N, C-alpha and C positions, 0 to 999 in steps of 0.2 A: 365706384372704383374703392372708396374706402370700405365695402366690406372684403375686398379682395385680397388689401394691405392688411385686417385684420386677421384672415385667413392665415395669410402666409405666414406673421407671426406666431400663430397658434400650430400653424405646425412645423415651425422651425425648433419653437418650444420644446414639442409632444418629440420631434426628433433628438434633441440635445438630452433631455431628460432619459428619453429612452437611451441611447447611447452610454452614458453615465451607470445607470442602474446594473445593464450589461459587462459593463466593464470590472465593475468592482466584485471582488473574490471575496468569498466569505473565508476567514483563517483558520486553520486547522486545529483544530483538538492537539495541543501538546503534553497533556497529560500524563502522567505517566500508567495510567489505565490502557494506554494505546499502544498498539505494538509497530513496531517501524523499521526500516531495513535504511542502512546510510552505508556512509562511506565515511573513513577515515585513513588519511595519509595509503588510500589506495586499496584497502584492506572493506571487503562488504560484511557488513553487519546487520545481523537479524535479533532485533531488542523485542522481548514479551512485553507487555504492560505488567503491570503489576499483579502477583498473585497466577499467572497465567503460563502457557506449557505453549510452544515449539513442534509442532506434529508434521511430520509427513506421512503421507499415506500412497502406498501404490494400489491401483486398481489389479483385476484377476491380469496375471501375466507378465506384468509390471517389476519394475527392480528400483528401489533406490539407493544409486552406486555415491560412493566417494573414492576419488580417486581412484575411478575402474574396478574398485572392490563393491559388491553388493554388500550392503551394511548385514543386510536378516543372515547371509553366512558367516560375517564375523561375530556376529552377536551368538550365536547358534554354537562356534567354535569354542568361543571367548566361557559360556555358559559350560561346556563339555569338559574345558578341562577346569571349571571351579569345584566342579561336582566332583571329579574324579581323583579330589587332593584329598 
């Protein structure tokens, strides 16, 4: 009977220890080296890490659209206007 009681105490202890370790979350790295996506007053903000870029890449046949306009077309138009000056 004593053996069953000791086993029960060990089993409950192991369960509590396991739950505690599973419920603990590692804190995120909040340094400026890490990029983040945040919201501020309803605005979606993409923040780069220090000395890093934001890159959007479209695969073959895909486009990056901004308010219904293809960014590549806009860049080509601006480039043509600037070269024509």
